[in-house]
C-alpha positions as CSV (number, residue, x, y, z in Angstrom):
1,M,-41.0,63.2,-29.7
2,D,-38.4,61.2,-27.7
3,S,-39.6,59.6,-24.4
4,H,-38.4,61.6,-21.4
5,L,-36.7,59.4,-18.8
6,V,-35.9,60.9,-15.4
7,C,-33.2,59.0,-13.5
8,I,-33.1,59.7,-9.7
9,G,-30.5,58.6,-7.2
10,G,-28.2,59.5,-4.3
11,E,-24.8,60.9,-3.8
12,D,-22.8,58.7,-6.2
13,H,-25.2,59.2,-9.1
14,R,-22.4,60.4,-11.5
15,L,-21.3,56.7,-11.6
16,R,-24.4,56.0,-13.7
17,I,-23.6,58.5,-16.4
18,P,-22.4,55.7,-18.8
19,F,-25.8,54.0,-18.3
20,L,-27.5,57.3,-19.0
21,L,-25.5,57.7,-22.2
22,S,-26.6,54.3,-23.3
23,L,-30.2,55.3,-22.8
24,R,-29.6,58.4,-24.8
25,K,-28.3,56.4,-27.7
26,K,-31.5,54.4,-27.5
27,G,-33.4,57.6,-28.1
28,F,-34.4,58.7,-24.6
29,R,-34.4,62.3,-23.6
30,L,-32.8,62.4,-20.2
31,T,-32.9,64.3,-16.9
32,A,-30.9,63.4,-13.8
33,I,-32.0,64.2,-10.2
34,S,-29.6,63.4,-7.3
35,S,-27.7,64.7,-4.4
36,D,-24.5,64.5,-6.4
37,D,-22.6,67.4,-8.0
38,V,-23.9,68.8,-11.2
39,T,-20.5,69.1,-12.9
40,A,-20.1,65.6,-14.1
41,F,-23.5,65.7,-15.7
42,S,-22.9,69.0,-17.4
43,R,-19.8,67.7,-19.1
44,H,-22.1,65.2,-21.0
45,G,-25.0,67.6,-21.6
46,I,-27.3,65.8,-19.2
47,P,-29.7,68.2,-17.4
48,H,-29.4,67.7,-13.6
49,H,-31.5,68.9,-10.7
50,R,-30.0,68.6,-7.2
51,I,-31.9,67.3,-4.2
52,E,-30.8,66.4,-0.7
53,F,-31.4,62.8,0.5
54,D,-30.4,62.1,4.1
55,R,-30.3,58.3,4.5
56,F,-30.8,58.6,8.2
57,A,-33.6,61.1,8.1
58,I,-37.1,60.2,9.3
59,G,-40.3,62.2,10.1
60,G,-40.3,65.8,8.9
61,A,-37.1,65.6,6.9
62,Q,-38.5,62.6,5.0
63,L,-41.7,64.5,4.3
64,S,-39.7,67.4,3.0
65,A,-37.8,65.2,0.7
66,L,-41.0,63.6,-0.5
67,R,-42.4,67.0,-1.4
68,S,-39.2,67.9,-3.2
69,V,-39.4,64.8,-5.3
70,R,-43.0,65.5,-6.1
71,G,-42.2,69.0,-7.1
72,L,-39.3,68.0,-9.4
73,M,-41.4,65.4,-11.1
74,A,-44.1,67.9,-11.8
75,E,-41.5,70.3,-13.2
76,T,-39.6,67.8,-15.4
77,R,-42.8,65.9,-16.6
78,P,-41.1,62.4,-17.3
79,D,-42.7,59.6,-19.3
80,I,-40.9,57.1,-17.1
81,I,-38.7,57.2,-14.0
82,Q,-35.7,55.1,-13.1
83,S,-34.7,55.2,-9.4
84,F,-31.6,54.0,-7.6
85,D,-30.6,53.9,-3.9
86,T,-32.7,53.4,-0.8
87,K,-34.3,56.8,-0.2
88,P,-35.1,57.6,-3.9
89,N,-36.5,54.0,-4.3
90,L,-38.8,54.6,-1.3
91,L,-39.9,58.1,-2.0
92,T,-40.2,58.3,-5.7
93,P,-43.1,55.9,-6.2
94,S,-45.0,57.5,-3.3
95,A,-44.4,60.9,-4.8
96,V,-45.9,60.1,-8.2
97,R,-48.5,57.6,-7.1
98,G,-48.8,55.7,-10.3
99,Q,-49.1,58.8,-12.5
100,V,-45.8,57.8,-14.2
101,P,-44.2,54.3,-14.4
102,V,-41.4,53.8,-12.0
103,V,-38.6,51.2,-12.4
104,R,-36.5,50.8,-9.2
105,T,-33.1,49.1,-9.0
106,I,-32.2,47.6,-5.6
107,Y,-28.7,46.5,-4.8
108,G,-29.2,45.6,-1.2
109,L,-31.3,46.2,1.9
110,G,-28.9,48.9,3.3
111,W,-27.7,49.7,6.8
112,T,-31.1,48.9,8.3
113,F,-30.4,45.2,7.7
114,S,-26.6,45.2,7.8
115,L,-26.3,46.7,11.3
116,L,-27.5,45.2,14.6
117,E,-27.6,48.4,16.6
118,P,-31.0,49.2,18.3
119,R,-31.8,52.0,15.8
120,A,-31.4,49.7,12.8
121,L,-33.5,46.9,14.5
122,A,-36.2,49.4,15.4
123,L,-36.4,50.8,11.8
124,R,-36.7,47.4,10.1
125,P,-40.5,47.2,10.4
126,V,-40.8,50.8,9.2
127,F,-38.5,50.0,6.2
128,C,-40.6,47.0,5.3
129,S,-43.8,49.1,5.5
130,L,-42.4,51.8,3.3
131,Q,-41.2,49.2,0.8
132,W,-44.7,47.7,0.6
133,L,-46.2,51.1,0.2
134,A,-43.8,52.0,-2.6
135,S,-44.4,48.7,-4.4
136,L,-48.1,49.7,-4.9
137,W,-46.9,52.4,-7.4
138,T,-43.9,50.6,-8.9
139,A,-44.1,49.2,-12.4
140,A,-40.9,47.0,-12.0
141,T,-38.2,46.4,-9.3
142,V,-34.8,45.2,-10.5
143,F,-32.7,43.2,-8.0
144,Q,-29.0,42.4,-8.3
145,N,-29.1,39.9,-5.4
146,R,-31.2,36.7,-5.4
147,N,-31.5,36.7,-1.7
148,D,-32.8,40.3,-1.7
149,R,-35.4,39.4,-4.3
150,A,-36.5,36.3,-2.3
151,F,-36.7,38.4,0.9
152,S,-38.9,41.0,-0.8
153,Q,-41.2,38.4,-2.4
154,H,-41.5,36.4,0.8
155,W,-42.6,39.5,2.8
156,W,-44.8,40.9,-0.1
157,L,-42.5,43.9,-0.5
158,T,-43.0,43.8,-4.3
159,R,-46.2,43.1,-6.2
160,K,-46.5,39.8,-8.0
161,G,-44.9,39.8,-11.4
162,T,-43.0,43.0,-11.0
163,A,-39.7,41.7,-9.7
164,R,-36.7,41.3,-12.1
165,L,-33.3,39.8,-11.4
166,I,-30.1,41.0,-13.1
167,A,-27.5,39.2,-11.0
168,G,-24.2,41.0,-10.1
169,S,-22.9,43.5,-7.6
170,G,-21.8,46.1,-10.1
171,N,-18.0,45.2,-10.1
172,D,-16.3,44.2,-13.3
173,V,-14.3,41.0,-12.7
174,G,-12.6,41.4,-16.0
175,A,-11.3,44.8,-15.0
176,F,-9.9,43.3,-11.8
177,A,-8.0,40.7,-13.8
178,A,-6.6,43.1,-16.3
179,A,-5.5,45.6,-13.7
180,S,-3.8,42.9,-11.7
181,H,-2.0,41.6,-14.8
182,C,-0.7,45.1,-15.5
183,G,0.9,45.2,-12.0
184,L,-1.3,48.0,-10.6
185,S,-1.4,48.5,-6.8
186,A,-4.3,47.1,-4.8
187,D,-6.0,50.5,-4.6
188,A,-5.5,51.2,-8.3
189,T,-6.9,47.8,-9.1
190,K,-10.0,48.5,-7.0
191,L,-10.6,51.8,-8.6
192,S,-10.1,50.5,-12.1
193,A,-12.6,47.7,-11.5
194,Q,-15.3,49.8,-10.0
195,R,-17.9,50.4,-12.6
196,P,-21.1,52.4,-12.6
197,R,-23.7,50.4,-10.6
198,V,-25.1,49.1,-13.8
199,H,-22.1,48.4,-16.1
200,R,-22.1,47.5,-19.8
201,S,-22.8,43.8,-19.5
202,R,-26.1,44.5,-17.7
203,R,-27.4,47.6,-19.5
204,E,-29.3,45.7,-22.1
205,P,-31.3,43.6,-19.6
206,L,-32.0,46.7,-17.6
207,L,-33.2,48.6,-20.7
208,E,-35.5,45.6,-21.3
209,S,-36.8,45.9,-17.7
210,I,-37.5,49.6,-18.3
211,R,-39.5,48.7,-21.3
212,S,-41.3,45.9,-19.4
213,G,-42.0,48.4,-16.6
214,I,-43.9,50.6,-19.0
215,L,-45.8,47.7,-20.4
216,T,-46.7,46.4,-17.0
217,Q,-48.0,49.8,-16.0
218,V,-50.1,50.1,-19.2
219,N,-51.6,46.6,-18.7
220,L,-52.5,47.3,-15.1
221,K,-54.0,50.6,-15.9
222,Q,-56.3,50.3,-18.8
223,H,-57.3,54.0,-18.4
224,A,-53.7,55.2,-18.8
225,N,-53.6,58.6,-20.4
226,H,-52.6,59.2,-24.0
227,R,-49.1,60.6,-23.1
228,L,-48.2,57.3,-21.3
229,G,-49.5,55.2,-24.2
230,D,-47.4,57.2,-26.7
231,S,-44.4,56.6,-24.4
232,G,-44.8,52.9,-24.4
233,D,-45.1,52.8,-28.2
234,L,-41.9,54.9,-28.6
235,L,-40.0,52.6,-26.3
236,L,-41.1,49.5,-28.2
237,K,-39.9,51.1,-31.5
238,G,-36.5,51.6,-29.9
239,Y,-35.8,47.9,-29.4
C-alpha cells in the first residue's frame, strides 16, 4: 500500500500542485488540506479538504483551527504530513503531537517580524513560544533562508538535528530571464517567473527531507507503531 502524505497549507496552496504531482510520481498517495479553493486540486485528481486559517487570529479562533486540524488528521489518517505557511506550521505539529511525522517548510518569519507596529511586537514572544512548542512534535523543519534557520537555532525554536536548508525564495531566475528576452511586460514577466513555493530544482532535496523526517521520527521513537514503520520502509524503497 502506498504511503499516504497529507500536505496542509494556506490560501495559495494550489501553487504547490506541481510539487504534489512530483510526490505522486514517487508513489505517494496524496491528500491536500488548505484554505484554498478545491477546483484546482480536483482537476488533477487530488483529494482536498478545506479549512479556514486566519493569520491574525488568536485565542478562541486559534483553538478552533487546532481542533479542525486534529479532526481532519484523524479522518484522513496520514503516514506523514508536510505543512506550509505560518498557521499550518504552528498548529499541525501540536494537533498530532508526534503520532504522525511532520515536515514543516518555513519561508520566512511572517508579518510578526516584518512589521514594527505594537501588535506585531507584542506577538513576537507568543510566536516564539508556539514555534518552540511545535518543534517538540516536528520531525524536520526545512528553511529557505539561512538567516531564518540561524534565528530559529539560536533561540531553540527547532530541535537539534531537525533543521534543513534548501536555499531559495521560490522564484525561478531562469524564467525571469526567458520572459524578459521574449519582450514580455513587467507584470507578465513577474507572473511567468512565479513558481510554486517549491519549484522543480528544489523538489528532490525536499523529497529527501521528507524521507529524513520519517527516519528521524523513527529513530527518536523506538516504540513507533507498525504503521509508521511500514511507511518509512516504503519511502526508502521509493528513492
